[in-house]
N, C-alpha and C positions, 0 to 999 in steps of 0.2 A: 503494499500499498504507500508507506514512505518512498518505496523507489520509484512507482508511478509517479507521486508528486514531484519528486525530482527531477523525472524524466520531463513531466510537463513544464515545469520551470524553466529547464535548459530548452526545451521548444519554444517557450514564450519569450523567453531573453534574446535569442536567435532572431524570433521576429521584429521584436522591439527595435534591434541593432541592425537588421536588415530596412527597417521602416528609417530608422533615422540617417542611414547612409542614403538611403533614397532619398529622403528629404534634403539633406547635406546637398549630394548632385544637383538634385534639380534648385536648389538656390544659388550655387556657382554656376551652373547653364544661365540660369535667369541674370547675373551679375554681369557672365560674356557678353550674353545679348545686348546689356544694357551700355557695356563697354564698348560695344562694336556700335551701336546708334551714336555714341557719342563720335567716337573718332570720325565716322561717316558726314557728322552733321561740321565737326570741324574742319575737315579738308574742305567741305562744300563753301564753307565762310571763307576759306582761301581762296577759293577758286570764285568766288563772288568778288572776294577785294581785286583779285588779279583782274576779272573782266571790266571791272569800273574803277582801277586803279586808286582804289581806298586803301593808303598805308596803314590807318588808323585800324580799321576793320582788321587787316592782317595781324596789326599788334596784338590786337583784342584776343586772339586765338593761342597766345605765346606767353608762356611765364616768364619769358626773358626780360630783364630790366636793364640789359647792356645798352651800349651804344647803336647805331645802325651798323656797326662793322660787325658785330654779334652775326654768326653765320644762320640764325632762325630768321633775322630780321634783314640782312642784306639780301637774301634769297628772295624775296618780295622784289627789291629793286632790278636783279639780275633776270627774274624770270620777266619782269615788265620789258628791260633792255631786249630780250630777245624776241618779243612779242608774243608772249608765253598768254594766254587768256584765259584757261582753265586748266584744271588738274582732274583727271579722274581716278576714282577707287577701283582698281581692276579687280584686286582679291586680295582678303585679309587670309594671310596663312596663319596667323597664330594669334591669340591675345592672352596674356596670362595677367590676372590681378593680382596686385601684391598689398603690402601695409600702409597705410596712413593715407589711404584715399589714391594709391597709383596703380597703374597698369602699365604693360609694356605690350604693344602691336606690332607685331612684322606684316607688313603689307608691300603691295605693287601696287604702285600710281601710275598713271599715264599722262603724257601731255606731249605736246607738237610745238615744234619752232617753225612759224607758218613759211620763213622765205626759203628754208630749206630742206623741211620734213614733209616725206608725201604720205606717213601714216602717223600712229601715236608710237611714243618710244615709251618702253617700261623701266622704272627705277624700284628698288628695290629700297623702304626706309625701315626702320626702326624707331617707332613713335613711343616716347614716355609720355603719359597722361598722368597729370597731376592735378590738385584740387577737389578731387572726389568726384562723384557722379553728380552732384548738386552744382558744382561751378567748376567742372573742367576745363584744363587748358592745355597745350602742350608746352613740355617742358624741353624736349628736341626732337628733332626727326630724323637723327643721322647717328648711327652708332658706328664706331672706328672699323665694325667688321664690314659696314657697307659701302660698296664702290660710290665715288664721288659722280655726282654729274655737273655738268659745267656750270650751272646754278649755285653750286655749294661754293665755287672758290669767291673768297672775298678778295675785295678790291681790284676788280676789273673792268674793263673796259669794252664795250662792243662797238666793232665798225663794220661797217657796208662797205664790200668790196666787191668787184666784180666776180670774184669765185664765191660769193655768198657771204657769211658772216664771220669775222676774225675776232677773236675773243683774246685779249691780253692785259698784262697786269696794266693799272690805269696809270703807276708811276714808269714811265718808258727807260727808265734806268733800271729797273728791277731784271728785266730780260731784253737787253738791246740786241737791235737789228745789227746785222754785221756792217760795219763803215759807215758811211753817211746814208745808205738805201734802209727805208722805213718797212717794216712789215707789210704793209698793204703794198709796197711796189715790189716785194719778194712773191709775194704771194699773186700779184699780177701776172708777174712774168712766168711762173711756176704754170700758172694756168693756160697762157699762151702756148708753151711748150706742148701742153697737152692737148691744146686745140689745134695745132697743126698736124699734129698726129692722128687725131680722132677728130670725127665731126661735131660732136656735140657734149663738150664735158658739162659736170654735172656741178652745181651749187652745193654746198656743203658748209658746215661748223666747223672751222679750224679754231683749236684752240693751242695758245702758248700758256701754260702754268707756271707759276711763281719758281717752283723749286722741283726737283725729284721726287718728293714725297707725293706732293700730287699728281704728278705724271703717274706713277706707279699704282695709284687709286684711279685715276681716270680710265686706266687700260685695264683695271679690273686684275691687276697684280696682288697677291696676298701681301706681299711686301717690296721694298724698293730696290732690296739686294739684288743684282746683277742688271737692273733696268737701265745703269746708264750707258749699255752697249747697244739700246735699241734706239735708235734716230727718232722716229715716229711710226705711229700705230695708228691704221683705220681699224676705229673700234665701232660694233654695232650689232644686234642682235639679226638673224636672218631665218627667216622659217626655210624648211626645205622645199624645193621647188618654187622660191620666191625670191624677186628681186630683194635687194636691200633698201629699206625705207628710212632710216634715220640715222645714216652713217656719223661718226664726227672723226675727224683729222685731228690727232692728238700730236702735237711735237715735242721733245724732250728739251727743255730749254739747256740743259747742260749740256748736251750734243751741238744745241745751236750755237752756242756762246763757242764752240771750238771749232766752226765752220767760216770757210769763205763765202762771201754772200752765194757764188755759182753754187756752193757744195750744199745750201740751204734751198737754193730754188729745185737742185736735183731731188734733195729728200722730200721736197713738197711735190714736184712733178709726180715722183713715184707714187706716191700716196693717192693723190689727186686722180691717178692712173686707177688705183685700186677704186676707189670711190664709183669712177666711169667705169669699171667692168662688172663692181657688182649690184651697180643700178641698173645695168643692160642686160646681164645675163640672170637668168633664174635657175641655173646651175653651177655648181661649183667648178672652177677649173683645176688641174692639177697644177701644185704649188710651185712646180718648175717653170711650167707655163705661167702662170699670174703673175710669178715675181721677175722672169723674162719678159712679160710685155710692159711691165711696169718701168723695168731697170733700161729696157729699148727705148721707151718713150723719154724718160727721163734726162737720158744721154744725148738728144737728138741736139746737135750742131753746138755740142760742149767744146770747147776749143783746147781740150786733153787728149794727148797723143794717145793712140789706142795701145800702143807698147808700155806706155806708163800705168793707165788703168788696168792695165791687164796683165801687168806685171809679174805677179805672184802667182797666177796661173801661167803663165810663159815658162818661169822658172822652175814649176811643179812639174810641167810636161819635158824640161828637158832634161830631167831626173829621173824622170818617168816615160818615157818614149810613149807608152803604151797608155796612158792616161789623158782624158777619161775614157772609160769603155761603156758607163751609162750615164744616165738622166739621173741629175740628183733627188732622192727620196724627199720625201716630207720631212724625216728628221733629220737631216741635213740641214735645214732651215731652223733649226732651234739653238738658241743662242749659247748654248752649252755645247754645240757640236764642233768637234774640231775641223771640219768641213763649214762650217758656218759662212766665211766671208768668201771661200772658193764657191760656194754652191751658189751664191749670186752673179759672181762672174759668168760660171758656164750656164749659167740660165739666160745670161744676155746676152752671152754668145752663140747659145743655141737657136734663139728668138732672131736674132741677127743674121743668122746663116738661113735661115726660113724666109725671113724678109729678102734676101738676095735673092731668090728662086720662085718666091709666089708671093702673091697679096697678102699681108697678115690683115687686111681688114676684109677681103673677101674670104679668107679662111675663118675669121672668127665670124663673121655672118653664116656661112656654111656649118658651124657647130651650134649654133641657137637653136634651132629645130631639132632636137633629138629627143621628140616625142614623149617629153615628159619627165624626164628621167632628172632626179637629182643631183647627179655628176657627170663632168666629161671626164672619161681617163684619158691615160696616156696613150692608149691605142685608140682610140676615136679620134686624138689629134694628130698623130703620125697616119693615119690611115686619110685624113683632109688633106694633109700635107702632102701625099703620096711618098712618103719614108717609110724607112723602118729605123728602129731605136740603133740599130748597129753601123746603119748607112749615115746616118745623122750623125753621130758621134765623131766617125770618121772625118767627116768634112769640117766639124768643129776642131778637130786635133790638126787637119790641113790649114785652117784658118787662123790658128795661134802659130803655128809654124810659120806662113808665111807674112804674118806680123812682125813677126821676131825676125826674120831674115831682113825684112825692110827698113826696121831701125838699126840693123848691125852697121858699126861704122865701114 
């Protein structure tokens, strides 16, 4: 009898425990739902502030009491300067409520820079909410782990150029252009080089950040270590089988200040070619072909002897007469690859050789209608050129030998 009562008591206790857990879970779910509503309303308020140009309304969404140079507040001016008039909440990844009336929401928001974007760009935001559910505000909307967007950069100026929009530090001494040439002049010259090679260069957003750390975060690197070897990056999401809609050309300020004006033009023209190719072709190109086209375009009419530009490759072939046997693969273009620098030379040499025997533009146009496939393989490119890898590499070796002989005293 007592055992039965004891068992009944245990069952009752379990039922009560389950009920309490259910009530607690429901309460948490309700709180998360309410915080989701809060962050949705705050982002909508920021969007309305952008549309109307109402800085006070933007300020009302933030807990920051700092000056306008604060990231939370300067973002308003930057977004307005870029022409952005709305923010869209695309997805709530997670919301965690904490103590003292705080919550942290990880979101994806969408925005578009009308002068250059052909669709919405997605940005990851870690939003810290404070003030409780009654008087909520945004304490911050950028965590150290979030990639930077251009509007996160503090103290930047936006300039309209022939190539689109140029974002540089407001203080021209922060990242000075080479010599007496201005950044708009450098970008304009680079665009003209691309326009000469390709009929319709695309407007884009070009960013020269203040320092290497900002460059690394803009190009979505987890650390700045190793970033000093990268001159520039074309960065932007791209869906399979679709053209790129929201690319950014990010210039490394450290590398920029180590180059001549001609060197900066080459880097900018190289990346502007990538922007053109990514907005023209819905299919991914083999890395050697994409990089080769960019180098071939960027070095058009550059007054540097081929023997000087290709010196390292020519010397390698002198010691290894049968090199190169194959096209560079994707791994060869990694910054930590021992073949990194030479891979760009071989890619350019290969496209230069192709251009001497066929129309690059005609071949590129031929490659476009590939039945909706998401990648154009090396085999497809070689077939369009009417050659094989072995034959093409043989001609590349012959071209290097010819350049070496012509430069010999």
